[in-house]
N, C-alpha and C positions, 0 to 999 in steps of 0.2 A: 562492478566488482569483477576481478579476473577469475577465470575458471580455476586457477591454482589456489586462490584464497578460499573459494567455495569448497573445493575438494579437501583442503587441509583443515578447514574449520568444521567440516562435516555438515555444511548447510544444504538444505533441500530446497530446490527451486519450487516456489508456489505459483508465481506468475511472472512473466518476463515480456517486456516490449523493447523496442530499440531505444527507448528513453529511460528505462530503469526497470526495477523489479522488486519483488518481495520474496524473501528467503526465510525458511524456518530452521531454527536450531532446537532440536530435541534435547541436546545436552544442556543448553542454557535455559530452556523453556521460554524462548522469546522469538521474536521475528525481527528481521533486518529489512529496512526499506533502503534500497539503493536508488537515489534519484538526484538529478542535477548536480552530480559530482560529490554528493554527500551520502554517507552511509549512517543511518540512524537505527539504533537498537531500541525496539519498542515491545511492550507487552501487547497481547491480543487486544486488551481493553483500550490501550493508547492508540493502536492502529484503527480500531473501531471509532474512537473519538475523532481521530483525524479525518476519517471518511465522512463522518457526520458534518464536520465543519466544512470540508471541501464541497460536499453536496449542497450546503446552504449558500455558498457563494453565488451571488447574482452576477453572472458574467455579462449579461446585457447591460446592466446598470454600470458595472465596472468599466466596460469598454466605451461607454458614452460620456464619461466624465472628462470634460475638456480641461478643467482647471486642476485636476489631480492626475498623477501618474497611475497607470493601470497596475498597481502593486497591491498585493494582499499580504499582510503579516499574520502568521498563524503560530500560536504558541501551544504546544502539547507537551506536558510534563517538562522534561529538560531539553526539548527540541524546539528550535525556532526555524520556521520556513518563511522565506521572503520570496513570493511567487508572482510572476507576471500572469496575465490572462491565459496565454498559451501554455504556460507551465501548469496552471490549474487544470486545464483540459487534459494534459498528458498525465498528471498525477491522478486525476479522476478516473482515467482509463485503467491505470495500474491498480488502483484500489478496488475498482469495480471487478476487474479480472480476478484479483486475489480472493475477494469475498465470494465470487462465483465458484472458484475452485474449492474453497472451504465448504460451501454448500454441496457441491458435487461430491466431494469426499464423504460428507455425512450421508448423503443419499445412497451412495454405493455401499458404504459400510452397513447401513440399515438393510438394504436389499440382500446383501450377502449373509447377514445375520439371520434374516428370515428364511433364506434357502437352507441354511444349516439346520435350523430348528425343525422345519417340516420334513 
């Protein structure tokens, strides 16, 4: 996604790598996954489901299959992802980073709330 689209759409960067990123839209109450030349609009639950599926992919087994291509097809709601082994690694990094940032935001908010209360 270009910075112009992000600015005009009011998207907030959650986590970004050179291969893609996750953006939050408070206006639409959804998340956008920019990966492999495709932008997917997802709910938080759909992004969480995608992370669970990606985390379960057995890359070792996938890469040792000689008779099959190293391709994984993942369907989440209205989104279809056809990913190679290396793309799964890149997407796993993006999703892990995004969920780490969600956790960090929750921890910071909790700490700030406690400081204000005391």
